[in-house]
C-alpha positions, 0 to 999 in steps of 0.5 A: 107799797104801803103808805102811812101818814101821821098828821101832828097835833101841833103846827110845829111838827112835819106831817110824817109819811112812812113808806114801806115795801117796794118803791118801783114801777110795779107798785106806783100807780099815781103820784102822791099828791093827787092820791091825797084827799083835798082835806089832807092836801090842805092839812099838809099845806097848812102845816108847811112841812112833809117828812118821808121816812123811807127806812122800810123801803125794801127796793126802789128803782128809777120810777121810785126816784121819779115819784119822790122827785115829783113829791118835792115838785108838787109840794114846792108848788104849795110852799111845803118843805119836803124832807126825806129820812133813812133813804136807802143807799140804792135810791141815793145812788140812783139820785146821784147818777141822775144829779138829783141827790140834793133833793133827797138829802 
């Protein structure tokens, strides 16, 4: 899995995160928030918004869904709004089965 982060030059645009590859138990080692430097965490908190683009996710499983849910939980603790764009159908179906679909929508 590869993650690219785009920090905007203004305060009106969400920090953009592009996730590529497989979002599953074999690729996920740490939760997203703890993998960030303190500087990057503070930049996201200051911005107040974080958008994940999942268009290039090739595969996702329940571990990937849990990873995304954890991102929302961690961000909300710091009053950061999280949104998801281009969520793969399989992840949406998993989210629906686990009553977590509203988190990804």
